[in-house]
ZAVOFI-945843 format. One record per atom (N, C-alpha, C): residue in one letter; x, y, z. Coordinates in steps of 0.2 Angstrom, whole numbers, plus 5000, padded with zeros to 4 digits. Layout:
REM ZAVOFI-945843
AXYZ ...
This chain:
REM ZAVOFI-945843
M500449945000 M500050005000 M500350055000 N500450104995 N500750174996 N500350234999 T500650285000 T500450335004 T499750355002 R499650374995 R498950394992 R498450344995 N498650274994 N498050234996 N497850225001 A498450235007 A498350235014 A497950305015 L498050365014 L497550415015 L496950405013 L496750375007 L496050365005 L495750325010 G496150255012 G495950215016 G495750245023 L496050305026 L495950345031 L495450365031 H495250415025 H494650445024 H493950405024 L493950345021 L493450315020 L493250275029 G493950265031 G493750235039 G493450295044 A493750355042 A493550415046 A492650405045 L492450405040 L491850415038 L491350345041 A491650295041 A491350235043 A491450245051 F491950265054 F491950265061 F491450325063 G491250375059 G490850425060 G490150405061 L489950355058 L489350315057 L489250265061 S489750245066 S489650215071 S489150215077 G489250275079 G488750305085 G488050315082 I487750325075 I487250315072 I486950255073 F487350215069 F487050145069 F486950115076 G487450125081 G487150105087 G486650135090 E486450195089 E485950215093 E485150195089 L485350185083 L484750155079 L484650085080 A485050035082 A485149985085 A484649975091 S484650025096 S484350035102 S484249965107 T484849945107 T484949895113 T485649905118 S485749865122 S486349875127 S486949885125 P487449915127 P488249935124 P488449855122 I488449815128 I488749755127 I488449715120 A487849715119 A487449675114 A487549705107 I487749775107 I488049805102 I488749795100 V489249775104 V489949755105 V489849685102 S489449655105 S489349575103 S489249575096 G488549595095 G488349595088 G488849615082 R489049675084 R489549695079 R490149675078 A490549635084 A490949585082 A490749525078 L490149495080 L489949445076 L489949455067 F489649505066 F489549515059 F490249535056 A490549555059 A491349595057 A491649525057 V491649465061 V491949405059 V491749375053 L491049365052 L490749345046 L491149365040 A491049435039 A491149475035 A491949455033 L492349465038 L493149455036 L493249375035 G492849335039 G492849265037 G492749245031 L492349275027 L492049275020 L492549295015 F492849355017 F493449385013 F494049345012 L494149315019 L494849265019 L494749195015 L494049185014 L493949105010 L494049135004 A493649195001 A493649204994 A494449224992 T494849254996 T495549264994 T496049214995 R495749154998 R496149095000 R496849115004 K496649175009 K497149185013 K497049145020 P497649115023 P497549075029 P497449125035 L497049095040 L496849125045 L497349125052 R497849075050 R498249065056 R498749115057 V499149135063 V499749185062 V500149135067 A500849165066 A501349135071 A501049145079 A501249095082 A501049085089 A501249155093 R501949175091 R502349225095 R501849295095 H501449295088 H501049355088 H500349365092 L500149295094 L499549295097 L499249345103 P499849335107 P499749385113 P499549445111 W499849475105 W499749545102 W499049555100 L498749505098 L498149505094 L497549495100 V497649455105 V497349445110 V497149515114 L497849555116 L497849615118 L497349665114 G497549655107 G497049715103 G496449695104 G496249625104 G495449615104 G495149645109 L495549635116 L495249665122 L495149735123 L495749775119 L495649845119 L495149865114 L494949825108 L494449855103 L493749845107 G493749785110 G493049775114 G492949815119 A493349845122 A493349895129 A493149965126 H493549975120 H493450045116 H492750045114 W492549995112 W491849985110 W491250005114 L491349965119 L490849965126 L490950025129 T491450065129 T491350135133 T491150185128 F491250165122 F490950215117 F490150215117 F489850155116 F489150145115 F488950155121 E489250155128 E489050185134 E488950245134 S489350285131 S489350355131 S488750385127 V488650335121 V488050355116 V487250345121 R487450295125 R486850275128 R486550335134 V487250365136 V487150405143 V486950485140 S487350495134 S487250565132 S487150585126 G487050535121 G486950545114 G487650535110 V487350545104 V488050525098 V488450585099 A488250665099 A488650705099 A489250715103 I488950705110 I489450705117 I489850655116 A489750585114 A490050525115 A490650535108 T490350565102 T491050575097 T491450635099 L491350675102 L491650725105 L492150705109 G491950675113 G492450625119 G492950585116 F492850545112 F493050495108 F493650535104 A493450605101 A493950645098 A494450665101 S494550655107 S495150655112 S495750615110 F495650575107 F496050515105 F496750525102 P496750575097 P497450605097 P497950635102 A497650665105 A498050705111 A498350645116 F497850595117 F498150525121 F498650495116 T498550495109 T499150465105 T499750495106 V499850555106 V500350595107 V500850575115 L500350585120 L500650575125 L500850505126 L500650445124 L500750375124 L501350365120 E501350395114 E502050385110 E502550425115 V502550475118 V503050485123 V503150445129 L502650415130 L502650375138 L502950315136 L502750285130 L502750205130 L503250205125 L503250245119 L503750235113 L504550275114 G504450335118 G505050375120 G505050415113 E504550425109 E504650485104 E504650555109 R504950605105 R505150665107 R504450705103 P504150735108 P503450785105 P503750855102 R503450875098 R503550945097 R503150995100 P503351065100 P503051105103 P502251105101 G502151105095 G501451105093 G501051055096 E501350995098 E501050945100 E500750955108 Y501150995111 Y501151005117 Y500451045118 L500351095111 L499951145111 L499251115110 M499351055106 M498651025104 M498350985111 V498850965114 V498550925120 V498150985125 A498451035125 A498151085130 A497551115126 L497451105120 L496751145116 L496351095117 V496551025115 V496050975117 V495650975123 S496150975129 S495950985136 S495351035137 I495551095134 I495051155135 I494551145132 G494451105124 G493851095122 G493351045125 L493750995129 L493450955131 L492950985137 L493151035142 L492951065146 L492351105144 L492451145137 L491851185135 L491351135132 V491451075130 V490951025128 V490650995134 A490850985140 A490550965147 A490151025148 P489451005148 P488951055153 P489051085158 A489251035163 A489351035170 A489951005172 L490351025177 L490750985180 L490550945185 D490050905184 D489550865189 D489550795188 P489850755192 P489950695190 P489250655190 S488850685194 S488050655192 S487850685186 D487950725183 D487550755177 D487750695170 S487150675168 S487250625162 S487650645157 H487750715154 H488250735150 H488750725152 T489050735157 T489650735161 T489950665161 Q489450615161 Q489650555164 Q489650525155 G489350545151 G489450535144 G490050555141 L490350615144 L490950635140 L491450595143 L491450575149 L491850535153 L492050475149 W491450445149 W491450365144 W491850385138 G491650445134 G491850455127 G492650455128 V492850495133 V493650505133 V493950435135 M493650405139 M493850335140 M494050295133 S493450305130 S493550265123 S494050295118 G494150355119 G494750395115 G495450355118 L495550355124 L496250325126 L496250265124 L495750215124 L495850155123 L495950135115 F495650195110 F495750185104 F496450205103 A496650245106 A497450275104 A497850225107 L497750175112 L498250135115 L498050075107 L497450065106 L497450015100 L497750035095 S497850105093 S498050125087 S498850115088 L499150125092 L499950115093 L500050035093 L499650005095 L499749935094 L499749895089 G499249945084 G499149915078 G499749935073 R500249975075 R500749995071 R501349935072 T501349905080 T501749835080 T501549775077 I500849775077 I500549705073 I500549715065 A500649775064 A500449785056 A501249755052 R501749765057 R502349735055 R502449665053 H502149635057 H502049555056 H501549505054 V500849545055 V500349515053 V500049545048 E499749515044 E499149535038 E498649595040 P498449635038 P497949675041 P497149645042 I497149595037 I496449565037 I496449515043 Q497049485044 Q497149425049 Q497249455055 A497449535056 A497349555063 A496749575065 A496349595060 A495649625061 A495249565063 M495349515059 M495049445060 M495049415068 G495849415069 G496049395076 G495649445082 Q495749495081 Q495449555086 Q494749555088 N494349545082 N493749535082 N493449475085 L493749425084 L493549355086 L493649355095 V494349395097 V494449405104 V493849445108 A493449505103 A493049545106 A492549505107 L492249475100 L491549425101 L491649375106 A492149335108 A492249285114 A492149305121 C492449385121 C492449415127 C491749435129 S491349465124 S490749495125 S490149445124 L490149395120 L489649355119 L489249325125 P489749295130 P489249265136 P488949315139 F489149385140 F488649445143 F488049465139 A488049445132 A487549485129 A487149425124 G487249365127 G486849305123 G486049325124 A485849335130 A485149325131 A484849395127 T485049455127 T484949515124 T484849505117 L485449475113 L485349455107 L484949415104 Q484649365108 Q484049325107 Q483449355105 S483449405108 S482749445109 S482649505104 L483249515100 L483249575095 L482649555090 A482549625088 A482049605080 A482449625075 A482349605069 A482549605062 A482849675061 A482549725062 A482849795062 A483549805066 Q483349785071 Q483949795076 Q484549745074 W484549685071 W485149645068 W485449685061 F484849725058 F485149755051 F485549805054 W485449845058 W485849905060 W486549875063 L486649815066 L487149785069 L487549765064 A487249735058 A487649705053 A487949765050 L487649825049 L488049885046 L488649895049 L488449895056 L489049925062 L489749855060 G489449795059 G489949745059 G490249745051 V489949755046 V490249755040 V490649815038 L490149875038 L490449935036 L490849975040 C490749975048 C491050025051 C491649975055 T491649905054 T492149865057 T492549835052 A492249785049 A492549745045 A493049785040 L492749825037 L493049865031 L493449925035 A493149965040 A493450015043 A494149995045 H493949945050 H494549925055 H495249905049 S495049865045 S495649835039 S495749885036 L495449945034 L495950005032 L496250035036 L496150045042 L496450075047 L497150035049 V497049975049 V497649935052 V498049935046 A497949935038 A498349925032 A498750005032 S498150055033 S498450125033 S499150135038 L499150105044 L499550115048 L500250085047 R500250055041 R500850025040 R501150075037 V500950135034 V501150185029 V501350255033 V500650265036 V500550335041 V500550315048 K500950365051 K500950365059 K500350375061 A500250345069 A499650355071 A499450435071 R500050485074 R499850545075 R499650585068 N499850565063 N499750585056 N499150575054 A498950505055 A498250495054 A497650525057 A497850555063 A497350595067 A497050655064 L497550685058 L497150745054 L496450725051 I496550655048 I495950635044 I495450625048 F495550575053 F495050565059 F494850615062 A495050665062 A494750735065 A494150735062 L494050725056 L493350745053 L492850695056 E492950645060 E492450595062 E491950635065 P492050675073 P491550705074 P491050745071 V491350775064 V490950815060 V490450765056 Y490550715054 Y490150665052 Y489550635058 G489850615063 G489450595068 G488850635070 I489150705071 I488650765074 I488250785069 G488550795063 G487950805058 G487450755057 F487550695057 F487050645055 F486550635061 A486950655067 A486450645073 A486050705073 W486150765071 W485850805071 W485150805065 L485350775060 L485050765055 L484450715057 L484650645059 L484350605060 L483850595067 F484050625073 F483950615079 F483750685082 N483850745079 N483750805081 N484050815087 Q484650795087 Q485150795093 Q485550865092 V485250925093 V485650995091 V486151005095 P486751015092 P487351035098 P487251105101 T487451095106 T487451155111 T487851205108 P487951265110 P488551315108 P489151295112 G489151265118 G489751245121 G490051185118 M489651135115 M489751085111 M490251105104 L489851155102 L490151175094 L490751205095 A490851255101 A491551285103 A491951235105 G491851195109 G492351145112 G492551085105 G492051075102 G492151025096 G492551055090 S492551115089 S492851175085 S493551155086 L493651185094 L494451195095 L494651125096 I494351055097 I494750995097 I494950995089 I494450995085 I494550965079 I495251025075 F495151085077 F495651145075 F496451115079 A496451095084 A496951085088 A497351015084 V496950975082 V497050905079 V497350915073 C497050955068 C497250975062 C497951015062 M497951055066 M498551095067 M499151055068 S499051015073 S499650965075 S499750915069 A499250885066 A499550845062 A499850885055 A499450945054 A499850965048 A500550995048 Q500651015055 Q501351025057 Q501850965055 A501550905057 A501750835057 A502050825049 S501550835045 S501550825038 S502050875035 S501950935038 S502550995034 S503250975035 R503250945041 R504050925042 R504350865039 Q503750825037 Q503950765033 Q504150775026 V503950835023 V504050845016 V504750875015 P505150855010 P505750875009 P505750945006 K506250995008 K506251075006 K506551064999 T506451094993 T506851094988 T506851174987 A507451184983 A507651254981 A507251294976 
């Protein structure tokens, strides 16, 4: 995969991830059931693709612990995100999740020893201010504040998953990595969601199928493949568009009108992420005379 295809994959992935909250809201079931149903359809879609392309499912035993860890992070990321949607709606959940680029920078420093640039420190500060603006009240008992905290936790887990993806992508094919991680997420969530899944209506299964096929099998594979070429911090520039997709569709479909604080905070978060990622990209372009 070249850089151009990687960027295109990230744009499609951002759109698909932006629709995740919408499909989860339309499914109208518990977060754990959404996680399990989403993983189920993702495994089916990825399995059919592997069969059609005759690619092996097995991976080296030494890579299995990384896939298991990735699956646990993936399932926990989904669970916290859809809990945020349940508590406070798509808009706040999506903006809380949008904090993940700031966590990515911090984790690259703490876990990988990479040296941050001054602009990245500013990005972390602006994202923090943006989250404070999004929160309608600094009250743990307020449902919107609780939802925002769940969304921020989802962003932290996704940042960890993105960094882990950089390691996995060097050794495991993207489709195999996605398949393994979704299998782990399904195995961990199904025992807690089986009874709820049995009572779902056909329409609910339809939305879970879209989540599993479009927002998971396709989007996750594109993300893992793109991270072979593009750094996690640079991918943040494109994924900064996800809140725009999520809030826009929530406004149109559910009449979840964003408050002035949400618009101000969200704009600040998106600006900070774009500014930081643009600086990173400009440093990678060689200067010409």
